[in-house]
C-alpha positions as CSV (number, residue, x, y, z in Angstrom):
1,M,-2.0,5.6,35.5
2,D,-4.1,6.4,32.5
3,S,-6.6,8.3,34.7
4,L,-4.0,10.7,35.9
5,P,-3.7,14.1,34.2
6,R,-0.9,14.5,31.8
7,T,1.2,17.4,30.7
8,L,1.2,19.0,27.3
9,P,3.8,17.5,24.9
10,S,7.2,19.2,25.3
11,S,7.1,20.0,21.6
12,W,4.4,22.6,22.4
13,Y,7.0,24.5,24.3
14,R,9.4,24.9,21.4
15,S,7.3,24.9,18.2
16,A,6.8,28.2,16.3
17,P,3.8,27.0,14.2
18,L,2.2,25.7,17.4
19,Y,2.6,29.2,19.0
20,Q,0.8,30.7,16.0
21,L,-2.1,28.4,16.6
22,E,-2.1,29.4,20.3
23,R,-2.0,33.1,19.2
24,R,-5.1,32.7,17.0
25,G,-7.0,30.2,19.2
26,V,-6.1,31.4,22.7
27,F,-4.7,34.9,22.9
28,L,-6.9,36.7,20.4
29,K,-9.9,35.3,22.2
30,A,-9.0,36.4,25.8
31,W,-9.3,39.3,28.2
32,Y,-6.2,40.8,29.9
33,L,-5.6,42.6,33.2
34,L,-4.0,45.9,32.5
35,G,-4.0,47.2,36.1
36,P,-5.9,49.3,38.6
37,V,-7.1,52.8,37.8
38,T,-4.2,54.2,39.9
39,R,-1.9,53.1,37.0
40,F,-3.6,55.7,34.7
41,E,-3.7,58.9,36.8
42,I,-2.5,61.5,34.3
43,V,-5.0,62.6,31.7
44,G,-3.7,61.9,28.1
45,E,-0.6,60.0,29.2
46,G,-0.5,56.6,27.5
47,V,0.6,53.3,29.0
48,D,1.9,50.9,26.3
49,Y,1.3,47.2,26.2
50,E,2.0,44.4,23.7
51,I,0.3,41.0,24.0
52,A,0.9,38.2,21.5
53,G,2.2,40.7,19.0
54,V,-0.7,43.1,19.3
55,K,0.2,46.6,20.5
56,L,-2.2,48.7,22.5
57,V,-2.2,51.8,24.6
58,A,-4.4,52.6,27.6
59,R,-4.9,56.2,28.8
60,R,-7.1,58.3,31.0
61,T,-9.3,60.5,28.8
62,S,-10.6,62.9,31.5
63,D,-10.7,63.5,35.2
64,E,-14.0,61.7,35.5
65,E,-14.0,58.5,37.5
66,G,-13.3,55.5,35.3
67,A,-12.6,57.6,32.2
68,I,-10.0,55.2,30.8
69,A,-9.9,53.9,27.3
70,V,-7.8,51.4,25.4
71,F,-6.7,51.8,21.8
72,G,-5.1,49.6,19.2
73,E,-2.1,50.6,17.2
74,D,-4.3,52.0,14.4
75,G,-6.2,54.2,16.9
76,T,-9.3,52.0,17.0
77,E,-10.8,51.8,20.5
78,L,-10.7,48.3,21.9
79,R,-13.3,46.8,24.2
80,S,-12.4,47.3,27.9
81,H,-14.0,46.7,31.2
82,L,-13.7,48.5,34.5
83,T,-14.6,46.5,37.6
84,S,-16.6,48.0,40.5
85,T,-13.4,48.1,42.6
86,G,-11.1,49.7,40.0
87,L,-9.4,47.1,37.7
88,I,-9.1,47.6,34.0
89,F,-9.3,44.7,31.6
90,S,-9.1,44.8,27.8
91,T,-9.4,42.6,24.8
92,I,-6.9,42.7,21.9
93,S,-9.2,41.4,19.2
94,D,-12.9,41.3,18.2
95,A,-12.7,37.5,18.4
96,A,-12.9,37.7,22.2
97,P,-16.3,37.2,23.9
98,T,-17.8,39.7,26.3
99,F,-16.1,40.2,29.7
100,E,-19.1,38.7,31.4
101,E,-18.9,35.6,29.2
102,F,-15.2,35.2,29.7
103,F,-15.1,35.9,33.5
104,P,-18.7,35.1,34.6
105,E,-17.8,34.4,38.3
106,L,-14.9,36.8,38.8
107,E,-16.4,40.2,39.8
108,P,-17.7,39.1,43.3
109,L,-14.2,37.9,44.2
110,L,-12.6,41.1,42.9
111,A,-15.1,43.1,45.0
112,T,-13.3,42.0,48.2
113,V,-10.4,44.4,47.5
114,D,-10.6,48.2,46.8
115,F,-7.9,48.5,44.2
116,T,-8.3,52.3,44.0
117,K,-6.4,52.5,47.3
118,L,-3.3,50.9,45.9
119,P,-1.0,53.6,44.5
120,Y,1.2,52.8,41.5
121,R,4.9,52.6,42.3
122,K,7.0,50.9,39.6
123,S,7.0,48.7,36.4
124,I,9.8,46.6,34.9
125,K,10.0,44.3,31.9
126,Y,12.7,41.9,30.5
127,E,12.9,38.8,28.4
128,G,13.6,35.3,29.5
129,K,14.8,32.2,27.6
130,F,11.6,30.1,28.1
131,N,8.2,29.5,26.6
132,W,5.3,31.4,28.1
133,K,3.7,28.1,29.3
134,T,6.9,27.3,31.3
135,M,6.3,30.3,33.5
136,V,2.6,29.7,33.9
137,D,3.3,26.1,34.8
138,G,5.3,27.3,37.7
139,Y,2.8,29.9,38.9
140,Q,0.0,27.4,38.8
141,E,1.5,25.1,41.4
142,C,3.6,25.4,44.6
143,L,5.3,22.1,44.8
144,H,8.5,23.9,44.0
145,C,8.0,26.6,46.6
146,Q,9.7,25.1,49.6
147,Y,13.0,24.6,47.7
148,T,12.8,27.5,45.3
149,H,11.2,30.2,47.5
150,P,12.4,29.7,51.1
151,S,11.5,33.2,52.1
152,F,8.0,33.0,50.6
153,S,7.4,29.6,52.2
154,V,8.0,31.1,55.7
155,Y,4.8,33.1,55.3
156,Y,2.9,30.8,53.0
157,P,3.8,27.1,53.8
158,P,3.4,24.9,50.6
159,T,2.0,22.1,52.8
160,T,-1.3,24.0,53.0
161,Y,-1.1,25.8,49.6
162,A,-4.0,25.0,47.3
163,V,-5.4,26.1,44.0
164,E,-9.1,26.5,43.3
165,N,-9.9,26.5,39.6
166,H,-12.9,28.0,37.9
167,P,-13.1,26.3,34.5
168,K,-16.2,28.1,33.4
169,S,-14.7,31.5,34.3
170,N,-11.1,31.2,33.1
171,F,-9.3,31.9,36.3
172,S,-7.7,30.2,39.3
173,R,-7.6,31.4,42.9
174,H,-4.5,30.4,45.0
175,I,-5.2,29.8,48.7
176,A,-2.1,30.0,50.8
177,D,-3.8,28.8,53.9
178,P,-7.4,27.3,53.8
179,E,-8.0,28.5,57.4
180,K,-7.0,32.0,56.4
181,R,-8.7,32.5,53.1
182,D,-8.7,36.3,53.4
183,D,-4.9,36.4,54.0
184,G,-4.0,37.8,50.6
185,L,-5.5,37.4,47.2
186,F,-3.7,35.4,44.5
187,L,-5.3,35.1,41.1
188,Y,-4.4,33.7,37.7
189,F,-6.3,34.9,34.7
190,F,-6.2,32.6,31.7
191,P,-4.0,32.7,29.7
192,N,-1.2,34.8,31.0
193,C,-2.0,37.4,33.7
194,T,-1.7,37.3,37.5
195,L,-2.7,39.4,40.4
196,N,-1.1,39.1,43.9
197,V,-2.3,41.1,46.8
198,Y,-0.4,40.7,50.1
199,G,2.0,42.5,52.4
200,G,0.3,45.8,52.0
201,G,0.7,45.9,48.3
202,M,-0.1,44.3,44.9
203,S,2.0,42.9,42.1
204,S,0.7,41.8,38.8
205,F,2.6,40.4,35.8
206,R,1.9,39.4,32.3
207,V,3.7,36.5,30.6
208,C,4.0,37.8,27.0
209,P,4.9,35.3,24.3
210,T,7.1,36.3,21.3
211,D,7.3,34.9,17.8
212,D,10.2,32.8,19.2
213,P,8.6,30.1,21.3
214,N,11.8,29.9,23.5
215,V,11.6,33.6,24.4
216,T,9.1,35.3,26.7
217,R,8.8,38.9,27.8
218,M,7.9,39.3,31.5
219,E,6.1,42.6,32.5
220,F,5.6,43.5,36.2
221,D,3.7,46.3,37.8
222,Y,3.9,47.1,41.5
223,Y,1.5,49.0,43.8
224,H,1.8,49.7,47.5
225,Q,0.3,51.9,50.2
226,G,3.7,52.5,51.7
227,V,6.6,54.7,50.4
228,G,10.3,54.8,51.0
229,D,11.8,52.0,53.0
230,V,8.3,50.4,53.5
231,F,7.8,49.9,49.7
232,E,11.5,48.9,49.1
233,R,11.3,46.1,51.6
234,Y,8.1,44.8,49.9
235,Y,9.6,45.3,46.5
236,Q,12.9,43.4,47.3
237,F,10.9,40.5,48.7
238,V,8.6,40.1,45.7
239,R,11.5,40.6,43.3
240,Q,13.4,37.9,45.0
241,V,10.5,35.5,44.5
242,A,10.2,36.6,40.8
243,M,13.9,36.0,40.1
244,E,13.8,32.6,41.7
245,D,11.0,31.6,39.3
246,F,12.8,33.2,36.4
247,E,16.0,31.1,37.0
248,L,13.9,28.0,37.4
249,C,12.0,28.6,34.1
250,E,15.2,29.1,32.1
251,K,16.6,25.8,33.5
252,A,13.3,24.0,32.8
253,Q,13.3,25.3,29.2
254,E,16.9,24.0,28.6
255,N,15.7,20.6,29.6
256,L,12.7,20.9,27.2
257,L,14.9,21.8,24.4
258,R,17.1,18.8,24.9
259,G,14.2,16.6,23.8
260,V,14.6,13.9,26.5
261,Y,11.3,14.7,28.1
262,E,8.1,14.3,26.0
263,T,5.1,14.2,28.4
264,G,4.6,13.5,32.0
265,I,2.0,12.9,34.8
266,L,0.7,15.8,36.9
267,N,0.1,15.4,40.6
268,P,-3.7,15.1,40.9
269,V,-3.8,17.1,44.1
270,K,-1.0,19.6,44.0
271,E,-0.9,20.4,40.3
272,T,-4.6,20.9,39.5
273,G,-3.9,24.5,38.5
274,V,-1.5,23.3,35.9
275,A,-3.9,20.7,34.6
276,F,-6.7,23.3,34.4
277,Y,-4.9,25.8,32.3
278,Q,-3.1,23.3,30.1
279,Q,-6.5,21.6,29.3
280,R,-7.9,25.1,28.3
281,V,-4.9,25.6,26.0
282,L,-5.3,22.1,24.5
283,E,-9.0,22.5,23.9
284,Q,-8.7,25.9,22.3
285,V,-5.8,25.0,20.1
286,F,-7.6,21.9,18.9
287,E,-10.7,23.9,18.3
288,Q,-8.8,26.5,16.3
289,H,-7.0,23.8,14.3
290,E,-10.3,22.1,13.4
291,K,-11.9,25.4,12.5
292,E,-9.1,26.3,10.1
293,E,-8.9,22.8,8.6
294,T,-12.7,22.9,8.0
295,A,-12.4,26.4,6.4
296,A,-9.6,25.2,4.2
297,A,-11.5,22.2,3.1
298,V,-14.6,24.3,2.2
299,H,-12.4,26.7,0.3
300,I,-10.9,23.8,-1.7
301,R,-14.4,22.4,-2.5
302,T,-15.6,25.8,-3.5
303,D,-12.7,26.3,-5.8
304,S,-13.2,22.9,-7.4
305,A,-16.9,23.6,-7.9
306,V,-16.2,26.7,-10.1
307,E,-16.5,25.8,-13.7
308,T,-13.6,26.8,-15.9
309,P,-14.8,28.5,-19.1
310,T,-13.9,26.7,-22.3
311,T,-13.2,28.1,-25.7
312,I,-15.8,27.1,-28.3
313,E,-14.2,26.6,-31.7
314,P,-16.3,28.0,-34.6
315,T,-17.9,25.3,-36.7
316,A,-16.6,25.1,-40.3
317,A,-19.1,26.3,-42.9
């Protein structure tokens, strides 16, 4: 049993100080999917985002192809990356590596879809009573799909569902049917973004943590080639799946808050996606903690090494 992958401790799903470590060690060092270029069609019109407490705005700066820039709250331009097929990614901090270092194996996979052909239709956002990892846990496996998503399971049977992880490139690819690898494109971008292309459209969502570890803001964007009833049928289908996940996450968080569960064993075949991302969180949080502890120790030693001036009393004549 010791060789089987284990979950993160349940305390990591309800601790505010732990989230602040995640923020510094994970979120400030990542790249985030903002959307395809079709999300930013009007020159000068900003699209607002907030990730881990960092506010940013993306806007098209001219009619030129790919002329999209991302700015921080103070107006400073942030690093962004436009893929060859029209997806915009951004950092939220200078602590992040380059896009190529963070996602070295991603571009060839993204090149299989022309995202410039997917018109933007709708965005929605709302808060849920669960930790951000509770939602990512659910996305990164499909053991729950047959019971939680009966309509989704008709098209994508959980018996064949698999997750391919790319540890060196910070993403996972979900394969609904190994014999039909080109039937849809489902991607998870560490730590909190997804991209789902199927049914003639694309949905993406960001799992945005808040300072309260038990509250997460969900942000969804929808794109589709169809209009009217065609889009509405697609939209109703994907929203049903999203709400089924939402309800499941709130119930799971309630159990985590009760304190009965501490840690558990992950299915070594069906929950590899969960093990992959949780291990990344664990490593980066530990690395950040060690870095801060080392810096604090150096600071203490430096302060101790500073000589305190003494007053020299004049010698009596």
